[in-house]
N, C-alpha and C positions, 0 to 999 in steps of 0.2 A: 953812894947811890941812895937816892931818896926812896922811901917806901910809901906806897899809896894804899889807903885803907879800902876795904870792900865796900863800905858805905858810900864813899866818895865816888868809887867807880860806877856804882849802880846809878847814882844821881846823874852822873855825867852821861851815862847811856840813855837815860830817860830824856834828858834835855836834848840830846842829839836827835833822838827819834822824833820828838815834837817838832823840832825845826825842820826835819826832813818832810814831815807830813804837811806842814804849812807851806814849805817851798813848793811841793807838788801841787797843792791847791792853787797857789798863785800862778804856777806855770800853766795849769789847765785853764784858768780864767783868762790869762793873757793869750794863750794859744787860741782860744775860742774867738777872741776879738781880732787876732791878727791873721788867722788862717781862713780862707774863703772856701765854703762847701756849697754844692749845687742845691737849689730849692726843690721840694716835692710838689709837682704840678697835679697829682691825683690821676683819675681815669680819663683816657682820651675819648673822643666821640664814638668811635667804633665799639669800644668796650661798653659804653653806656647803652648803645642800641642793642648790643648782644644781651646785656642783662635784662633790658626791657622785654625783648622778645622771649627770653627764657621765662621771665615772670608770667608773661601772657600765656605761653604754652602750659606752664605749670597750673595757672588758674583754670584754663580750659579743661585740662585733665582732671583736676580736682572737681570742677563743676560737673563734668561728665560722670565721674564716679558717684557723686552725690545724687545726680538725676537718676542714674541706673539703680541705686539703692532705693530711691523713692518709688520708681516704677515697679521694681521687683516686689516691694512691700504691698503696693496696690494690687499687683497681679495675684499675689498670694491671697489677699483678702477676697478678690473677685473669684478666684478658684475655690476658696472655701465656701463662699455663698452658693456658687454653682453646684458644688458637691452636696451641700445641704439640700438644695432644691431637688437634685437628682435622687437623693436618698428619700426625700418626701414623696416624690413621684413613684419611686420603687415601692415604698410602703403602700401606696394607693393601689398599684396594679398587681402586686404580689398576691398569690392565692393564700388565704389563711391556712393555718396548719390543720384545723378541723374542717372536714368536708362541709360545705354549705354554711360556714360560719361567717357572720358579718359583724365587724366591730361596731359597737353601739356607743355613741357619744364619747366623752373624754375618758370614761372609765376603762374602755377597751374590752369590756366583757363580751364574749361572743354570743350572738343571737342566731340560733339555727332556724332556717326556713321551715323546718318541720314543726317548730313551735309557733309559727305564724300562720301558715296556710290552713285552709279549711280541713277539718277532720274528714278522712275518707269514710264513706259508708261501708259497713262490714259486707263481706261477700255474700253472706247469707241473706242480708236485707236486699241486696241487688237481685239475687235469685228470686226472692219473694216478689219483688216488683216486676220481674220478668214474667213470672207465672200469673200474677194478677192481671197484667196486660194481655196475656194469652187468653185468660178467662173472659175478659171484657170483649175481646175480638170475637170469641166464640159465641157469647151471649148476643152480641150485636148482630151477627150473621143469622143466628137461629131465631131471633125475635123480629127482626126488621124485614128480612128479604123472603119473598115467597118462593115456592117450588113449582110454580106453574110454567108452562112453555112461554118462551119469549120470541118476539119477532125481530131478530137481529142476525145478520150474517157474521160468520166467523171472522172474516177478514176485517170487517168494520169494527168488531169488538177488539180484535188484535191491535188495530191502529189506536183505538181509544186507550188500551192498556199501555201502549208505548208513550202516548201523550201524558198519561197520568203518572208516569215515573216508574212503571214496572220495568225491571231489567231481566232479560233472558240470560245475559251473561252472569248475573249474580245467582240466579236460581238454577241455571243449567237446563232450563226448559224453554222452548221457543214460544213465541207469542200465540201462534195459531193453536198449539196444543192446549195452552191454558185457556184460551178463549173457548175452545170446544168443550173443555170441562165445565166452564161456567154456564154454557148454554144447556148442557145435559142436566136434567133435574136430579138424577141420582148421584151426580158428582159435584153438584153446584155448591153445597155448603163447604166442603173441603177446599174447592177451588177458590171460592171467595175469601176464605180464611187465609189461604196461601197468598192471594193477591194483596190483601190488606197487610199481612205480615211483611211481605217484601217491600211494599211502598212505605209503610209507617216506620219500620226500623231503619230504612235507608234515610229517612228524614232526620234521624238523630245519630247517624253514623258519622263520627268525627273524622274517621280516616278518609272517607270519600263523601263529603257533603255536597249535595246537589242543589238545584235551584229551588226545590221545595223543602228546604231544611227548616227544622223547628229549633235549631240551636241558636245561641245568642248571635244576632246579626252582625254586631261589630267584630266579634271574634272570627266569624266565617269570612267577613269581608277582608280582614287582615290576612287570614290564611290564604285566600285566593290571590292576594297581591304579592306573595313571596314564593320562593322556590320550594318545591315539594321535597320532603325528606329523601325520597328515593334518588334524587339527583346528587345527594352528598354521599355517594357510595364509598368514597375514600375515607370518610369520617362519619359513618352512619350512626354509630352508637352514641358518639358525643352530641351530634345534632339532635338525635331522638331524645336524649336526656334534657338538652336545652329546650326543646319544643315542649316536652312534658312540663318542665318548670314554668315556662311562659303560660301554658294553659291553666295551671293551678293558680298562679299568681293573678291571672286575668279573672278567674272565678272569685278570688278574694276581693279584688277591687269592685266587682259587680255586686257583691253581697251587700244587702241593705244594712246589716249589722255584723260586720266582719269580726268584731271582738268575740262574738258567740262561737265562731268557728264551726258552725253547722253546715251541712251540705247546701249547695246553692239550690234554692227553690224557685219554681216558675209561678208567675201570676198571669191570670188570663189576659189582662191588658198588654203584658209584655209580648205575647205571641198572637194577639188577635189577628193582625194582618197576615201573619204567616199561616195561622190555622185556617183562615178563610180561603187563602190561596190554595192550600192543600185540599180542602173540602171541595172547592170548585174544580180542581183537577180530577178528583175522584168521581164527581157526579156523572160525567159522560159514560163511565163504566157501570156504576151502581144503579143508576136510575132505571135501567131495564128490569131490575129485580125488585123494585119497590111498588107496592100497590098505588094506584093513581089517586086514591082519596086523600083529602087534606090531612086527616089525622095521621095516616101512615107517613105522609111526606114530612110533617112536622116531627113525628117521632124519630124518623130516620135522621133528620138534620140535627136534632138535639143530641141524640145518642152519638152521632159521629163527632160532634164538637167535644163531648166529654171524653171520648176515646182519644181524640187528638191531644187534649190537655194532659191526659194520663201518659200518653207517649212522650210528650215534651218533658214531663216531670222526670221520667226515667232518663231522658237525654241530658237534662241539667245535672242530675245526680252523677252520671258518668263523666260529664264535662268537668265537674269540680273534683273528681277523684284523682288521687295521686298516682294511680296506675293507668296505663293505656289498655283499652279493651277493643276486641274485634268481634263483630257479629259473623256468624256462620249461616249463610243463606241457602246452602244446597246440600243435597244428599251426595256424599262422595262415593257411594256404592254404584255398581253398574245399573241398578234399578232406576235411579234418578227419580225417586218418589218426591212429591211436593212437600215443602217444609211449611208447617202451619205456625211454628214459632221458632225463631232463630236460636242457634246455639251461641255460646259465649266463650271467648278465650281471653286470658290475661297475658299481656305482652311484657310487662315489667313489674318489679316489686314496688313496695310503698316508698322506697327511697329513690325511685325514678330510674334505676339501672335496669337495662333490658335483659330479659332472660335469654339464655342460649337457645331455647326453643319455647314457643308459647305454651302456657299451661291451660289445658282444656278444663273449663269450669262446669259447663253443661253442654250436652249434645243437642243438636237441633231436634225438634219434635216433628216427626214425619207422619204423614197419613199412612196408616197401616193397610 
């Protein structure tokens, strides 16, 4: 038996493997040529249409999402702008933390109205002005009017008193009684002082200005065109505060030199027409008691004009004051004695806030 070496066996195996591989490759090539396989025709028409519709729907969805994102972004920007505008408006209408403080310029430093409006006249100076006017009225009556009998009926003089602006409701004394006092020589001086006090002080009474007022005409006209404070009963204190602020600011704008912050002063040209109207209204009452000579007539007219100007000055002082004042025209006692100079009450403080009850500054001066 022949013996085969390991080397020869290995070589033979390698040769056989190579032949097997080559044979398989030839078989594959020959089989590909001889065997018939069906051809791949791709997607049919229905599938193509489905794909197209799917792409269209996907595109619409993507476009809608993109549009929604853009719209949402613009909406957020618009909301942010509206919120900023609302905040700006809120800053404009919100009350400042400090009472009566107004932001000034860009710096935002508060400017208090108390540092802008006119300085109030001290109470003592107001009382001095009141007493000075009382003395002027007394001197006017004692110097100008005679104590001789007069030829006038009580009823006629009572009608003249009413036309001149005398008020029985203010004084608590009826017209006929006052007219009788004026006619009687022993009570005439006191009665005429009472009449002049009642009419002159009512001409500067800001609480109840009448047709013969000596106060600034523009302010009185505005006051007559709006609702009275008494009609704001549900919010009286607030409206009183606002009304006082309006009055003091009006006085500031009327002042010829507001930077000086002095009380508002009257000039004769400012009240010439009003003063003449008041003098003409008083003449039908007073002329009975003036001597008929020219000198006495001129003296009475000149002195009356000076008295009216002095009255107007006190009225302008109170008009520009930061407090509200009230005149007291009558004797509250049962005697009902005539008042020859009004009393005075302060209704609120320098800050404009109303007192719980009025502060009596001076009592009315009565005929003893």
